[in-house]
N, C-alpha and C positions, 0 to 999 in steps of 0.2 A: 644431505641428498646428494644423489647421483645424476647425471646425464644418462638417459636412455639411448642407445645407439638407433638414430632414426631410420626409418624406412618409409620412403615415397615410393608409391606406385605413380610412375609418369607415363602419360599419353602424348600425343601431339597438340591436345588441349588443354591439359591441367598435371597438377600433381596433388596426390590424395595421400595424406601422412597417416599411416597405421597406427592406431592406437588399441592395443589389447583390451579387450573386453567391451570395445565400444563398436560393437558389430564390425569388426575389421575383416572378419571370413566372410560376410555375407556381402560388403561393399568389394572385396577383392575376386570373390567369384562373380559377381556382376560384370567388373571390368574384365576379367578374362574370357567371360563369355561374348562380349560385345565389342571390343577393341584390341587393337595392339599396343603393347604396353612393354614397360622396363621396370626393374626394381633399382632404385638408386638410392644413394644415401646423402646426398647433397640437395639442397634447394635450389631451384630453377626461378630467377625473380624476373624471368620472362613469361611464366605463364601462373595460370589461377593456380592457387595453393589452398586446399580445403581440409577437413578433418571432422570426424563427429565426436561430439562430446556428451557425456553422460553425468547424471548425478553421482556425486562421488560415493556416498554411502552404496547405492543400489549396485555399483560398479565393485564396491571393494568386496562386497558379500559375493558378488557373482565370480569375481578372480580368486577368492579364497575357496569358495565352493569348488571350483573349477580346479584349482590345485589340489587340493585334498583329495577330491575323487581321481585325479590323474596319477596320484601317487599312492593311492588306497592307504590313505590316513584319516584319521579322525581330530576333531577340534581339539580334544584332550591330548593327542600326541605332539601338537606342536606350541610354541610361545607365540601368541598372536601378534605380539608388538613386533617381531622380526618380518611380519607382513607386510610392513608399511615403507621399508626401504629395501633399496636393493643395490648392489653393487653394480659397476659399469656393465652393462650386457654387451657380451662380446657375440659378433655373429654366430660362432660357432654352437654356442648354446641355443640362441635363437632358431636356428635351422633344426635343432631336434626338439625344440618346444620347451626346452628347459629354462625359462623364465620366470619371474615372479609376476603372475597376472594380475596381483591386488594391489601393485606399487602405484604411487600417484600417477594420476594421468597429467598432471602439470610437467613432470619429469620430460613427458614427450614433446610438451609444448615450447620449450626451451629453446629459442632460436630458431624456431621454425618459421617464423613471419607468416602466420596463415593468414589468408585473405578473408576467408569465409568459414564459420564453425556452423555446423549442423547439428541440433539437439537430437538426440537418438529418437526422440518422440516424434520429429518430424521428417526423419530420415526416410520412409516409404513415400511421401508425396514428393520429396527431393528426389528420390531414384525413379519415381514415375517420369517427372519434368525433364530429367536430363539423360534418362536411358530408356526411357519409355517400357520400363520393367519395374516391378515391385517384387520384393523377395521377403519371405518369412525371417524375421531375425530368429536367430537360435535363442529363444529365449526359455530359460529353465524355471518355471512358475513353481517348481516343486522344492526350491532352495529354501531349506529351514535350518539354518544354523542357529543353535542356540549360544548367541551372543549378547552382550551387555551393549546397548546400541550407544548408550551414553559414554562408556569406555572407548568405544569404537570413534566415537564422533569428536572426541578429544584430540585425535591424531590426524583428521580431516578438516581442521581448521583452515589452514592454507589453500587445501584442494577447495573448500567452498567459497572463499573469499574470492579466488581466481574464477571459479565456476559461476558466480553470481556477476562478477563484473563481465564477464563474457555474454552472460545471458540477457544484461542490460545494454550491451553495447550495439554499436553499428555493425559489428562484424558478425552478429548472430545472423545466419540466412533464415529467411522467412518466406514462404511460397508468394507473398505478394511482390516480392523482389525479382521473380522469375528466374530464368537461366540464367546460370553464371559462365558458363563454357558450353 
């Protein structure tokens, strides 16, 4: 497993860690519409750091479908096991969108010191409470890849262990906690 080049969106109140295929475009666009921000690659321990997490299988399928469509390929054109790992992402590739969108979200979380995780299922209420706006998340409900889910799940064991630990931890934001910034 390799580290992913972290990208935080920083405002005067918080840092948001972008994780591809976890509504990062939705959140980034909302921040751009509502506040002043900068993009940084280092965490700021004096600000609240938050990110959005997503079910690993749903995220993998979304990322794989996105990359296949982006490069005009079919599932049979690729070796699916190559979709789970990525070399260190260099900013030059990220700026062009040439990254592996199905790589583990765990790689983004390493050393990020996140204070609050927002499950993608709770994102709209989070956005409403914190930005007084909601956005439609770019969901592609027509994703229909003919993959063997059991085969995919073998590669997602670590992702699910960490995801389930986050879901059951006190770091998972719930609406009852109210605003965090």
